[in-house]
C-alpha positions in Angstrom: 28.5 -15.3 8.3 27.3 -13.6 5.1 24.9 -11.2 7.0 27.8 -10.3 9.4 30.0 -9.5 6.4 27.3 -7.4 4.9 26.9 -5.5 8.1 30.7 -5.0 8.3 30.7 -3.8 4.7 28.1 -1.1 5.6 30.3 0.1 8.5 33.3 0.4 6.2 31.1 2.1 3.6 30.2 4.7 6.3 33.8 5.4 7.1 34.7 5.7 3.4 31.7 8.0 2.9 33.1 10.3 5.7 36.4 10.4 3.8 34.6 11.0 0.5 32.7 13.9 2.0 35.5 15.5 4.0 38.8 15.1 2.2 37.9 16.3 -1.4 36.0 19.3 0.0 38.9 20.1 2.3 41.1 20.0 -0.8 39.2 22.9 -2.3 39.8 25.0 0.8 43.6 24.6 1.4 46.0 26.9 -0.4 48.9 24.5 -1.1 48.5 23.5 -4.8 50.0 20.0 -4.3 47.8 19.3 -1.3 44.8 20.6 -3.2 45.3 18.2 -6.1 46.1 15.2 -3.7 42.9 15.7 -1.6 40.6 16.5 -4.5 41.9 13.5 -6.4 40.6 11.2 -3.7 37.0 12.0 -4.7 36.8 9.4 -7.5 38.5 6.4 -5.8 36.5 6.9 -2.6 33.3 7.1 -4.5 34.2 3.8 -6.3 35.2 2.1 -3.1 32.0 3.1 -1.3 30.0 1.7 -4.3 31.8 -1.6 -4.0 31.1 -1.9 -0.3 27.5 -0.9 -0.5 26.9 -3.3 -3.5 28.5 -6.1 -1.4 26.2 -5.4 1.5 23.2 -5.4 -0.9 24.3 -8.7 -2.4 24.7 -10.2 1.1 21.1 -9.2 2.0 19.9 -10.6 -1.3 21.7 -13.8 -0.6 19.9 -14.1 2.7 16.6 -13.7 1.0 17.3 -16.2 -1.8 18.6 -18.8 0.7 15.7 -18.4 3.1 17.9 -17.4 6.0 15.2 -16.7 8.6 17.8 -16.1 11.3 17.9 -12.6 9.8 15.0 -10.7 11.4 14.3 -8.6 8.2 14.2 -11.7 6.0 11.8 -13.4 8.4 9.5 -10.4 8.4 9.3 -10.0 4.6 9.8 -13.4 3.0 8.6 -16.9 3.0 9.8 -20.3 1.7 6.9 -20.5 -0.7 7.5 -17.1 -2.2 8.6 -17.4 -5.8 12.3 -16.6 -6.4 11.8 -13.3 -8.3 9.7 -12.0 -5.4 12.2 -13.2 -2.9 14.8 -11.1 -4.6 12.4 -8.1 -4.9 11.5 -8.5 -1.2 15.0 -7.1 -0.5 13.5 -3.7 -0.9 9.9 -4.8 0.1 10.3 -3.3 3.6 11.8 -0.3 5.4 15.4 -1.5 6.0 16.0 -3.0 2.6 14.5 -0.1 0.7 16.8 2.2 2.6 19.8 0.0 1.5 18.5 0.2 -2.1 18.4 4.0 -1.7 22.1 4.1 -0.6 23.1 1.7 -3.3 21.5 3.9 -6.0 23.1 7.0 -4.5 26.5 5.3 -4.8 25.6 4.4 -8.4 24.9 8.0 -9.2 28.1 9.1 -7.5 30.2 6.7 -9.5 28.4 7.9 -12.7 29.4 11.5 -11.8 33.0 10.3 -11.2 33.2 8.5 -14.5 31.3 10.9 -16.8 32.6 14.2 -15.5 36.3 13.9 -16.5 36.1 17.0 -18.6 34.9 19.1 -15.7 37.3 21.1 -13.4 38.7 18.9 -10.7 37.6 21.2 -7.9 34.0 21.2 -9.1 34.0 17.4 -9.3 35.6 17.2 -5.8 32.9 19.4 -4.3 30.0 17.5 -6.1 31.3 14.1 -5.0 32.0 15.4 -1.6 28.5 16.7 -1.1 27.1 13.3 -2.3 29.5 11.6 0.2 28.0 13.7 3.0 24.5 12.7 2.0 25.6 9.0 2.0 27.0 9.5 5.5 23.6 10.6 6.7 21.8 7.6 5.2 24.4 5.0 6.2 24.2 6.3 9.8 20.4 6.0 9.6 20.7 2.4 8.5 23.3 1.4 11.0 21.7 3.1 14.0 17.9 2.6 13.5 17.3 0.4 10.5 19.9 -2.3 10.2 18.6 -5.1 7.8 21.2 -7.6 9.1 19.9 -7.8 12.6 19.8 -11.4 13.8 16.7 -13.3 15.1 17.7 -15.9 17.7 16.4 -18.6 17.6 15.7 -18.5 13.9 12.1 -18.5 12.7 10.9 -21.8 11.1 9.5 -19.8 8.2 8.9 -16.1 7.3 5.8 -14.0 7.7 5.7 -13.5 3.9 5.9 -10.5 1.7 2.9 -8.2 1.7 0.6 -9.7 -1.0 0.2 -6.2 -2.4 3.8 -6.3 -3.3 3.8 -9.8 -4.8 3.7 -8.5 -8.3 6.1 -7.7 -11.2 5.6 -4.0 -10.4 7.6 -4.5 -7.2 10.6 -5.6 -9.2 10.6 -2.5 -11.4 8.7 0.4 -9.7 10.8 1.1 -6.6 14.2 1.0 -8.3 13.0 3.4 -11.0 11.3 5.7 -8.5 14.4 5.7 -6.2 16.7 6.4 -9.2 14.6 9.6 -9.7 14.5 10.5 -6.0 18.2 9.9 -5.5 19.1 11.6 -8.8 17.8 14.9 -7.5 20.8 14.7 -5.1 23.1 15.2 -8.0 21.4 18.4 -9.1 21.5 19.5 -5.4 25.2 18.6 -5.2 26.0 20.7 -8.3 24.0 23.7 -6.9 25.8 23.5 -3.5 29.1 23.1 -5.2 28.5 26.2 -7.3 27.5 28.1 -4.1 30.7 26.8 -2.3 32.9 28.0 -5.1 31.1 31.3 -5.4 30.9 30.8 -9.2 27.1 30.8 -10.0 27.7 31.2 -13.8 26.2 29.4 -16.8 28.8 26.7 -16.6 27.5 24.8 -13.6 24.0 24.9 -15.1 25.3 23.3 -18.3 27.1 20.6 -16.3 24.1 20.0 -14.0 21.4 19.9 -16.7 21.9 16.4 -18.2 22.0 14.9 -14.7 18.8 16.6 -13.8 17.1 15.5 -17.0 18.1 11.9 -16.3 16.9 12.0 -12.7 13.6 13.6 -13.9 13.2 10.8 -16.6 13.6 8.1 -14.0 11.2 9.8 -11.6 8.6 10.2 -14.4 9.0 6.5 -15.3 8.7 5.5 -11.7 5.6 7.5 -11.0 4.0 6.2 -14.2 4.8 2.6 -13.2 3.4 3.2 -9.7 0.2 4.6 -11.2 -0.1 1.6 -13.6 0.7 -0.9 -10.8 -2.0 0.6 -8.5 -4.5 0.6 -11.5 -4.3 -3.1 -12.2 -3.3 -4.5 -8.8 -5.7 -2.8 -6.3 -8.9 -3.6 -8.2 -10.5 -0.2 -7.7 -10.0 0.9 -11.3 -8.3 4.2 -10.5 -4.9 5.5 -11.5 -4.3 8.3 -9.0 -5.9 8.8 -5.6 -3.9 11.7 -4.1 -2.5 9.3 -1.5 0.0 11.2 0.7 2.8 8.9 -0.4 1.8 9.4 -4.1 2.1 13.1 -3.4 5.5 12.6 -1.9 6.8 11.5 -5.4 4.7 14.1 -7.3 6.2 17.1 -5.4 9.9 16.6 -6.4 8.7 15.8 -10.0 6.9 19.1 -10.2 9.8 21.1 -8.8 12.2 19.0 -11.0 10.2 20.0 -14.1 10.6 23.6 -13.1 14.3 23.1 -12.4 15.0 21.6 -15.9 13.4 24.7 -17.6 15.1 27.1 -15.2 18.5 25.4 -15.9 17.9 26.0 -19.6 17.5 29.7 -19.1 20.5 29.9 -16.8 22.6 28.0 -19.3 21.5 29.9 -22.4 20.9 33.4 -21.0 22.7 33.5 -17.6 19.5 34.5 -15.9 17.5 33.0 -13.0 20.8 31.8 -11.3 19.5 32.2 -7.7 16.1 30.9 -8.6 17.6 27.8 -10.2 19.8 27.1 -7.1 16.7 27.3 -4.9 14.8 24.9 -7.2 17.7 22.4 -7.0 17.7 22.7 -3.2 13.9 22.3 -3.1 13.8 19.3 -5.4 16.1 17.3 -3.2 14.6 18.6 0.0 11.2 17.3 -1.2 12.8 13.9 -1.9 14.0 13.8 1.7 10.6 15.0 2.9 9.0 12.1 1.0 11.4 9.8 2.8 10.3 11.2 6.1 6.6 10.9 5.3 7.0 7.2 4.2 9.3 6.1 7.0 8.3 8.2 10.1 5.1 6.3 10.9 3.0 9.6 10.7 1.1 8.3 7.6 -1.3 5.4 7.1 -0.9 4.3 3.5 -0.4 1.1 1.5 2.9 2.7 0.5 4.2 3.5 4.0 7.0 1.4 5.4 7.9 2.3 9.0 6.1 2.8 12.3 9.1 3.6 14.5 9.0 7.3 15.7 12.8 7.2 16.2 13.3 6.7 12.5 11.1 9.7 11.7 13.0 11.9 14.1 16.3 10.9 12.5 15.1 11.7 9.0 13.5 15.0 10.2 16.8 16.0 11.8 18.7 15.0 8.6 16.2 17.0 6.5 16.6 20.1 8.8 20.4 19.8 8.5 20.4 19.5 4.7 17.9 22.3 4.1 19.3 24.6 6.8 22.9 24.2 5.7 22.1 24.7 2.0 19.8 27.7 2.6 22.4 29.3 4.9 25.1 28.8 2.2 22.6 30.3 -0.3 22.0 33.3 1.9 25.7 33.9 2.2 26.4 33.7 -1.6 23.2 35.0 -3.1 23.9 38.7 -2.7 27.0 38.3 -4.9 25.0 36.7 -7.8 24.6 38.9 -10.8 21.1 39.3 -12.3 22.3 37.9 -15.6 21.0 38.6 -19.1 18.4 41.2 -19.8 14.8 40.1 -20.6 11.6 41.9 -21.4 8.2 41.3 -19.9 7.3 39.2 -23.0 10.0 36.8 -23.9 10.8 33.1 -23.7 12.5 33.7 -20.3 9.3 35.3 -18.9 7.1 32.4 -20.1 9.5 29.8 -18.6 9.6 31.8 -15.4 5.9 32.0 -15.2 5.6 28.2 -15.8 8.2 27.4 -13.1 6.5 29.7 -10.6 3.1 28.0 -11.3 4.7 24.6 -10.8 6.2 25.7 -7.5 2.8 27.1 -6.4 1.1 23.8 -7.4 3.8 21.9 -5.4 3.0 24.2 -2.4 -0.7 23.4 -2.7 0.0 19.6 -2.8 2.4 20.0 0.2 -0.2 21.9 2.2 -2.8 19.3 1.6 -0.4 16.5 2.5 1.0 17.9 5.7 -1.8 20.0 7.1 -3.6 17.0 8.6 -0.4 15.9 10.2 0.1 19.4 11.7 -3.5 19.5 13.1 -3.0 16.0 14.6 0.4 17.0 16.1 -1.2 20.0 17.8 -4.0 17.9 19.2 -6.6 19.9 17.3 -8.4 16.8 16.1 -8.3 14.5 13.1 -8.6 16.0 9.6 -8.7 14.3 6.2 -7.7 16.1 3.0 -8.8 14.0 0.0 -9.2 14.2 -3.7 -11.8 17.0 -3.7 -9.3 19.5 -2.3 -6.5 18.5 -4.6 -8.7 18.5 -7.7 -10.1 21.9 -6.8 -6.7 23.5 -6.1 -4.3 21.6 -8.4 -6.3 21.6 -11.6 -6.7 25.4 -11.9 -2.9 25.8 -11.5 -2.2 23.1 -14.0 -4.3 24.7 -16.7 -2.2 27.9 -17.3 1.0 25.8 -16.9 -0.1 23.6 -19.8 -1.4 26.5 -21.9 1.9 28.5 -21.6 3.9 25.5 -22.9 3.2 26.5 -26.5 3.8 30.2 -26.5 6.8 29.6 -24.3 8.4 27.4 -27.0 7.6 29.8 -29.8 8.6 33.1 -28.2 12.1 34.5 -28.9 14.8 34.9 -26.2 15.3 38.2 -24.6 12.4 40.0 -26.3 9.2 38.9 -28.0 6.0 40.4 -29.3 2.6 39.1 -28.2 1.0 40.1 -31.5 3.7 38.1 -33.4 3.2 35.1 -31.2 -0.6 35.2 -31.6 -0.3 35.5 -35.4 2.1 32.6 -35.5 -0.2 30.4 -33.5 -3.5 31.5 -34.9 -4.2 28.3 -36.9 -3.0 26.1 -34.1 -5.4 27.9 -31.7 -8.3 27.6 -34.3 -7.6 23.9 -34.8 -7.5 23.2 -31.1 -10.9 25.0 -30.6 -12.5 23.2 -33.5 -11.4 19.8 -32.2 -12.5 20.6 -28.7 -15.9 21.6 -29.9 -16.4 18.5 -32.2 -14.6 15.6 -30.5 -16.9 15.4 -27.4 -19.9 14.6 -29.7 -17.9 11.7 -31.2 -16.7 10.4 -27.8 -20.1 10.3 -26.1 -21.5 13.6 -25.3 -20.5 17.3 -25.1 -19.6 18.9 -21.8 -17.6 22.0 -20.8 -15.1 20.0 -18.9 -14.5 17.6 -21.7 -14.2 20.4 -24.3 -11.8 22.4 -22.1 -9.5 19.4 -21.4 -9.5 18.3 -25.1 -8.7 21.9 -26.0 -5.6 22.0 -23.8 -4.4 18.6 -25.0 -4.9 19.5 -28.7 -3.4 23.0 -28.2 -0.1 21.5 -26.9 -0.1 18.6 -29.5 -0.8 20.9 -32.5 1.6 23.6 -31.3 4.3 20.9 -30.9 3.7 19.5 -34.3 3.8 23.0 -35.8 7.2 23.8 -34.2 8.7 20.5 -35.4 7.5 21.0 -39.0 8.9 24.5 -39.0 12.3 23.3 -37.7 12.5 20.3 -40.1 12.0 22.7 -43.0 15.1 24.7 -42.1 18.6 23.7 -43.0 21.1 22.5 -40.5 21.5 19.6 -38.0 18.7 19.2 -35.5 20.1 18.6 -32.0 18.8 15.6 -30.0 17.6 17.9 -27.3 15.2 19.5 -29.7 13.5 16.2 -30.4 13.6 15.3 -26.7 11.9 18.6 -25.7 9.1 18.3 -28.2 8.4 14.6 -27.7 8.1 15.2 -24.0 5.7 18.1 -24.7 3.7 15.9 -27.0 3.6 13.3 -24.3 2.1 15.8 -21.9 -0.6 16.5 -24.5 -1.4 12.8 -24.8 -1.5 12.6 -21.0 -3.9 15.6 -20.8 -6.2 14.0 -23.4 -6.1 10.7 -21.6 -7.0 12.2 -18.3 -9.9 14.2 -19.9 -11.2 11.1 -21.7 -11.2 8.8 -18.7 -12.6 11.4 -16.3 -15.4 12.5 -18.5 -16.4 9.3 -20.3 -15.7 6.3 -18.1 -18.7 4.0 -17.2 -18.7 2.0 -13.9 -21.2 -0.6 -12.8 -21.3 -2.5 -9.5 -23.4 -5.6 -10.0 -24.4 -9.0 -8.5 -23.7 -11.8 -10.9 -24.3 -15.6 -11.0 -23.0 -17.9 -13.7 -24.8 -17.0 -17.0 -25.7 -13.4 -16.0 -24.8 -10.6 -18.3 -24.2 -6.8 -17.9 -24.0 -4.3 -20.7 -22.1 -1.0 -20.6 -21.3 1.2 -23.6 -21.2 -1.1 -26.6 -19.9 -4.1 -24.7 -21.7 -7.0 -22.9 -20.0 -9.0 -20.1 -21.1 -12.5 -19.4 -20.0 -14.6 -16.4 -19.3 -18.0 -17.8 -17.7 -19.8 -14.8 -16.1 -19.6 -11.4 -13.2 -22.0 -10.7 -10.9 -22.6 -7.8 -7.2 -22.4 -8.7 -3.9 -22.6 -6.7 -0.8 -20.6 -7.0 2.6 -21.2 -5.5 1.6 -19.5 -2.2 -2.1 -18.8 -2.5 -5.5 -20.2 -3.6 -8.0 -18.2 -5.6 -11.4 -18.1 -7.2 -11.1 -17.2 -10.8 -14.0 -15.9 -12.9 -14.2 -16.5 -16.6 -15.9 -13.4 -18.1 -16.7 -13.3 -21.8 -16.7 -9.8 -23.5 -19.0 -9.5 -26.4 -19.6 -6.8 -29.0 -22.3 -7.2 -31.6 -22.9 -10.7 -30.2 -19.3 -11.7 -31.0 -16.8 -12.7 -28.3 -13.9 -10.4 -28.5 -12.0 -11.2 -25.3 -12.1 -13.5 -22.2 -11.2 -11.8 -18.9 -10.2 -13.8 -15.8 -10.3 -11.7 -12.7 -9.3 -13.4 -9.4 -9.9 -13.2 -5.7 -6.8 -14.6 -4.0 -6.1 -15.6 -0.5 -2.5 -16.0 0.6 -1.6 -19.0 2.8 0.8 -17.3 5.3 -1.1 -14.0 5.9 -4.7 -15.1 4.9 -5.0 -11.7 3.2 -7.4 -11.4 0.4 -6.3 -9.7 -2.8 -8.0 -8.7 -6.0 -6.4 -9.4 -9.4 -8.4 -7.5 -12.1 -9.0 -8.8 -15.6 -8.2 -6.1 -18.1 -8.5 -5.9 -21.9 -6.5 -3.0 -23.3 -6.9 -1.4 -26.7 -5.6 1.7 -28.3 -8.7 3.8 -27.3 -10.0 2.1 -24.2 -9.7 -0.5 -21.4 -12.3 -3.0 -20.4 -11.8 -3.7 -16.7 -13.4 -6.4 -14.4 -12.7 -7.0 -10.7 -14.2 -9.8 -8.6 -15.5 -8.8 -5.3 -16.9 -11.0 -2.5 -19.4 -13.9 -2.5 -22.9 -12.7 -1.6 -24.4 -16.0 -0.5 -23.2 -19.0 1.6 -23.1 -21.3 -1.5 -20.7 -18.8 -3.1 -22.7 -18.9 -6.4 -23.5 -15.2 -6.4 -20.6 -12.6 -6.4 -20.2 -8.9 -6.4 -18.4 -7.6 -9.5 -17.2 -4.2 -10.7 -17.2 -3.6 -14.4 -15.7 -0.6 -16.1 -15.5 0.9 -19.6 -12.5 3.2 -19.4 -11.8 5.2 -22.6 -8.4 6.7 -23.2 -6.7 5.0 -20.2 -3.9 3.6 -22.4 -3.2 7.2 -23.4 -2.1 7.9 -19.8 0.7 5.3 -20.0 1.4 6.3 -23.6 1.9 10.0 -22.5 4.2 9.0 -19.7 6.3 6.8 -22.0 6.6 9.7 -24.5 7.8 12.0 -21.8 10.3 9.3 -20.7 11.5 9.0 -24.3 11.8 12.8 -24.6 13.9 12.9 -21.4 16.2 10.2 -22.7 16.8 12.0 -26.0 17.4 15.3 -24.3 20.0 13.7 -22.0 21.8 12.1 -24.9 22.4 15.4 -26.7 26.1 15.2 -27.7 26.6 18.9 -26.6 26.6 17.7 -23.0 29.3 15.2 -23.6 31.8 17.8 -24.7 
C-alpha cells in the first residue's frame, strides 16, 4: 500500500498548494485588518505541510525502488534487482516521473526555507512570495498527477526491472541532478520576490535586498550543478570533451547566464535604486528559462542523452504552464512598470553603466544560445526540413559576446558609483593591463607554442585574475571590517579567470591520438608514453567488462597505471566506456578503450589524450561556488 499512500500524499499536497497559493495572496487584497493577518499567517504552515506531504511521497517512491517493487511501472522501467543500492535510490530521479517529483520536493524545500529565514520581512511580502511559490507548486503537482504519475501500477508485476540507463549508473547521478535542480528551482524564489514586489506596487530597493541572497544561493547551486554535469560527461562518456553545446546543456546554461546578470542588477537596485524594471524582467526571464529547459527536456522534441520524456501531452502541458507563467508575470509587469521611478542618477561612465553593459551582453549571449537551440525545432515544426545547429555556430556567436563581458569585469569593479572617469580607471589599472599583456605574450611559448587565440585567451584570464588581486590588496590595506560579500565577489571573479585560462589551455594545447593497440604496443604524445600491458575480463554487480592496463611513462619511469574499461550491462546489453584518467595540477592524461578490431579481440581501438589545464576548469567552477557561498553568508542579509 506504500505507493498508494504516496499517491494520496501527492493529491493532498496539491490541495494544500492551492490553499498556499490562494489564501495568503487573498489576505493581501482584503481590507479587514484581522482577516488580512489571519489569511497571510497561513502562508508558513501551509508551506510546511506541503513539504511534509511531498517528502512523504518521495520517500514512498524511494521505498518502492529500494524494495524492488516491480509492480510499480516507473520502478520496473528504471531499476533492476542487480542494481547496486546507491543507484537504486538515485534511480528515483533517473527518469521523467521521478525527476519531476524531485523538482517539486526541492521547490517545497525552498519554500520552507523562505518561510523560516524571512521572519524579519513584512508579513504581506512573505505571504505573497510563499503564495506565488504555492501557485507554481500547483502547476507541477497537476503535471505529475495528470500526465506523469510515478506511482502507476503494473499488473501483473514484472519479474524484474528493465534497469537504469547505464549512462546514469555513476556517482554523478547521485549528486548532479539534485544540485542542478536546486539551482533551477531556486530561480523560482527570485521570480516570486519580483512578482510579489509587482503585486504590492513597491518596486523599491528593499525587495532587491531581500531577494539578493536567495538569488545568489540559487545561482551557486546552478553553477555547481552545471560544473558537475560537465565533469560527469567528461569522464563518463569517453569522448574527452567537457562541453558539447547539447540542447539540454544549453537549457541549464541559459538561466545561469541570466541569473548572473540578475545578481549584478540586484546589486545596483539595492545600492542605488536603479534598474528596478530591468531587474524584475531579469528575474522573470531567469525562471522562465528554467521552465523552458523543463519543456525542452520533457516534451520529446529533443533527442539527447539528457532528455527524459517522449510523450507529446507532457510537452503541451509544460508549454501551456510556461505560457501562463510568462504571460501573467509580463502582464503584471506592464501594469506596474509605468509607475516605477527611474532611481538614482548615473553618468555614462560609472559602476552602474559597466554593470548594465555586462548584464545586457549576458542577455544577448543568452538570446544567441536560445536561438541556436530552438531554431531547428521551429524549422522542423513548420515542415521546412531538418536542420542541425552545432558547436561551430555557438563558438562563433557566443565567444565574441563573452570576450567584452569578461573584459568589463575589472573596470566595472574599480569604477565609482554614480560617476567615474575613464582616465582615472585607466591610470589605476595600467600595471594590471601591462602585466596581463606581458603574460599573454610570454606564456604561450612556455605552454607549447604561440598563437593569437592562446595569447588572447590568456590575456583575458590574466587580466581578470590580476585585476581581482589588485582590488583585494587595496582593500586589505584599508582599515575597517571587510564584509563577507566582498570576499565572495572577488573569489567568484578569480574563479572566472581560472576558468577562462583553463578553457584556453585545453582548447589550444590538447593532443589527441586515435590508435590501434595490441598488448605491448606504445604510443607517445607530448612528454608521455602510453604502453598497453594487458587486457583482462572483469565482472561487476550487473555488468561484465574488458579492462585495459595502460602504463604511463615519463623519462622511462612509470608514473601512473590507467585502467579504462569497455562495459556491457546484462539487462540492456548496452556497451559503455569508462575512461582511465590521471589528473594533475596542470594536466589530465586520458585514455578510453574503443572496440576490438579483430575476431580474436587482441587488437583494440584506443583514444589517448594529453589535456593541459583541464583541472583548472573544475577549479574555476569550485572557486565560483565558494564565492557564491561567501556572498550569501554575508551577515548584512540576516538583519
